[in-house]
Structure formats: C-alpha cells, structure tokens
C-alpha positions in Angstrom: 83.3 150.1 44.2 86.4 148.0 43.9 86.8 147.9 47.7 83.2 146.8 48.1 83.6 144.2 45.4 86.8 142.9 47.2 85.0 142.7 50.5 82.1 140.8 48.9 84.5 138.2 47.4 86.3 137.8 50.7 83.0 137.3 52.5 82.0 134.6 49.9 85.3 132.9 50.4 84.9 132.9 54.2 81.4 131.6 54.0 82.5 128.8 51.7 85.3 127.9 54.0 82.9 127.8 57.0 80.5 125.6 55.2 83.2 123.2 54.0 84.2 122.1 57.5 87.2 120.0 58.4 88.5 117.5 55.8 88.0 113.7 56.5 90.7 111.9 58.4 93.4 110.4 56.3 94.0 106.6 56.1 96.4 105.5 58.8 98.1 103.0 56.5 97.4 100.8 53.5 95.3 98.4 55.6 92.9 101.2 56.8 89.2 100.5 56.1 86.2 102.7 55.5 82.4 102.2 56.0 79.7 104.3 54.4 76.0 104.6 54.9 73.2 106.9 53.5 70.4 107.8 55.9 67.3 110.0 55.3 64.5 110.6 57.7 60.7 110.7 57.2 58.7 111.9 60.2 57.3 114.8 62.1 60.3 115.6 64.2 62.9 118.4 63.9 65.6 115.8 63.2 63.7 114.8 60.1 64.2 118.2 58.5 67.7 118.8 59.9 69.4 115.5 59.0 71.9 114.1 61.4 75.3 115.0 63.0 76.6 111.5 63.4 75.7 107.8 63.1 76.6 105.3 65.7 78.2 102.0 64.6 79.1 98.8 66.5 81.6 96.1 65.6 79.9 92.7 65.7 82.2 90.0 67.2 80.0 87.0 66.4 77.9 86.4 63.3 74.3 87.5 63.9 74.9 89.0 67.3 73.9 92.5 66.3 71.9 93.5 69.3 74.0 93.0 72.4 77.4 94.7 71.6 78.9 96.6 74.5 80.9 99.3 72.6 79.9 101.8 69.9 81.8 104.1 67.5 80.5 107.4 66.2 81.0 108.3 62.6 84.0 110.5 62.1 82.9 112.2 58.9 79.5 113.3 57.6 78.6 114.9 54.3 74.9 115.5 53.5 73.0 112.3 54.1 76.2 110.2 54.1 78.1 109.1 57.2 81.5 107.4 57.3 83.4 105.4 59.8 87.0 105.8 58.7 90.1 103.9 60.0 87.9 101.4 61.9 89.5 97.9 62.4 88.5 95.4 59.7 85.5 93.3 60.6 81.7 93.1 60.7 79.7 96.2 61.5 76.2 97.4 61.8 74.6 100.9 62.4 72.5 101.3 65.5 71.4 105.0 65.9 71.6 108.5 64.7 72.3 111.7 66.6 71.7 115.4 66.0 72.1 118.6 68.0 70.0 121.7 67.3 70.0 125.2 68.8 67.0 126.3 70.8 65.3 129.7 70.8 66.5 130.1 74.4 70.1 130.0 73.3 70.8 126.4 74.4 71.0 123.1 72.5 68.7 120.2 72.2 69.8 116.6 71.4 68.0 114.1 69.3 68.8 110.4 69.3 67.0 108.0 67.0 67.5 104.3 67.8 67.3 101.9 64.9 65.0 98.9 64.9 66.3 95.3 64.9 65.1 95.0 61.2 67.0 98.1 60.2 70.2 97.2 62.1 70.3 93.8 60.4 70.0 95.4 57.0 73.0 97.6 57.6 75.4 94.7 58.2 78.7 94.9 56.3 82.1 93.2 56.5 85.2 95.2 55.6 88.5 93.7 54.6 91.8 95.5 55.2 92.3 98.3 52.7 88.7 98.2 51.5 85.5 100.3 51.8 82.2 98.7 52.8 78.7 100.0 51.9 75.8 99.6 54.4 73.2 100.8 51.9 70.8 103.7 51.5 68.1 103.7 54.1 65.0 105.8 54.4 63.8 105.8 58.0 60.5 106.7 59.7 60.8 108.3 63.1 58.2 108.0 65.9 58.0 108.4 69.7 60.0 105.7 71.6 57.1 103.4 72.6 56.9 99.7 71.9 60.6 99.4 71.6 62.4 96.2 70.6 65.3 94.6 72.4 67.9 96.3 70.3 66.5 99.8 70.9 66.4 99.2 74.6 69.9 97.9 74.7 71.5 100.6 72.6 69.5 103.3 74.5 71.2 102.1 77.7 74.6 101.9 76.0 74.5 105.3 74.3 72.6 107.2 77.0 72.8 105.2 80.2 71.4 108.1 82.2 68.1 107.7 80.3 67.5 104.1 81.5 66.1 103.1 84.8 68.1 100.9 87.3 65.8 98.0 86.4 67.0 98.2 82.8 63.6 99.2 81.5 63.6 102.3 79.3 60.9 105.0 80.0 58.0 104.9 77.6 59.1 108.3 76.2 62.7 109.1 77.0 62.3 112.6 75.7 60.3 113.6 78.8 63.3 112.8 81.0 65.2 115.9 80.1 64.4 119.3 78.7 67.5 119.1 76.5 67.1 115.6 75.0 64.6 113.8 72.9 64.7 110.1 71.9 62.9 108.4 69.0 62.7 105.0 67.4 63.5 104.4 63.7 61.7 101.9 61.5 62.6 101.1 58.0 60.7 102.7 55.1 63.0 101.6 52.2 66.5 100.1 51.9 68.7 100.0 48.8 71.8 97.9 48.5 71.9 96.8 44.8 75.0 97.4 42.7 73.6 100.6 41.1 73.0 102.1 44.5 76.5 101.3 45.7 78.0 102.7 42.5 76.0 106.0 43.0 77.1 106.1 46.7 80.7 105.5 45.8 80.7 108.2 43.2 79.6 110.7 45.9 82.1 109.2 48.4 84.8 109.8 45.9 84.1 113.6 46.1 83.4 113.5 49.9 86.6 111.8 50.8 89.0 113.0 48.1 90.8 115.4 50.4 91.3 112.6 52.9 93.2 110.4 50.5 90.6 107.6 50.1 90.2 107.8 46.3 92.3 104.8 45.4 90.3 102.5 47.7 87.0 103.8 46.4 88.1 103.4 42.8 89.2 99.8 43.5 85.7 99.0 44.8 84.1 100.7 41.8 86.3 98.8 39.3 85.4 95.5 41.1 81.6 96.3 40.9 81.8 97.2 37.2 83.9 94.1 36.3 81.2 91.9 37.9 78.4 93.2 35.7 
C-alpha cells in the first residue's frame, strides 16, 4: 500500500512538472522590457477551443505605420490566455496574429494561423520604455474564414507564411485550402479592455506567470504607478 501510495505521489509530481513547462526567460539586464497581452477566441474553429501557442508581434518604426512592417517577433512565453514578449528592445509594438498547432487523428499536426484585422492591430499598440512592462489589453476575438481580408491581414499573411501567398501578392480566398496541414483565419474584434482595472488584473496574473523569470520588481513598479494615479 505504501509503495502504491509512493508511486501515485511520484506520478502526480511528474504530471505537475510536465504541465508547468519551462520557466519564462530572465531579464537580460536592468533595461530589459516586457510586453503582455490577453487574447481569447470566439468562433467555430478548433483554435477557438484550444487557445493559442504564440502571438506574433511587430515593432513599429514610425508612428501609425502598423500595417507594413517587415519583421515579426513571436511571443517567448505563454500562460493561459496571456502571451508575453520578453527582452524585446524598447519601442512601439503591435500584435498582428495568433498561432496554434494541434495533433490530428492521423498522428500528424495541423497549424492554425489567425490574422488580426487593422482595427484590432491598432488597439494593441503599446510603447515600452527601458526597464518597464507594457500592456496591450484584453481582447476577445471572433474568428472566421479568410475572405474579404484587409490590407494588414494580406500583408502579414505574406510575411508570416510567404508560401501561402501567390506571386502576384494576392492571398487566396481561403488559405486553408492550400495545404492539408494548415488553416488560416481572420480575426475581428469583439471586445477590448485597456482600462486601469483591466491592467491591474492582468499584472496581478503576470506577477505569478513571470515570478520564476525574475520580472516581479518591474511588474510591481508598474502596479504601484497605476495605484498612485487613482
């Protein structure tokens, strides 16, 4: 009985460790920055129920020029519906897409990419200073098939998945039909929250998410600033 009990405890510990995953990356130095965003999905797709694996960000070089950037950065830590871009250079950023992989019944994997609308991209804009954390907001997104795309979705489809765009630069009406292992969707905004209370709630979760990475002091500094301004 004791042996069985010990085996059960060991299995629980192993399962907990497997679920925990790797810790967040540590700050490179005192000037390191962090960016956080919360994204939830509403729609009929499998990505809606499975969440996301990463969010794609771009650094905006000129004010307002959100839709034509030539480089993107994937989030490097995800916890629940929260994605973080840690140790990014200070500056202005927006989020442009979400990505998820899921296993198939045939033993392979299927990739889901959801491209954000121009309206949604603009609402995620945040500027981070050295040694600070930026909050892009909490966003509920509706997914649908990739038809009637806007310029931003066409551009970032070509940047993130260049193989899915024709030589003429025009994205196929439904990119998901181009490959048996990929599906592409567009995202439109359902609701966005960026008020102080939403940021405080997000930062309280970020404190737990990033504690093992050594980001607590930065997060606490932002929390103190928000509370002092009330």
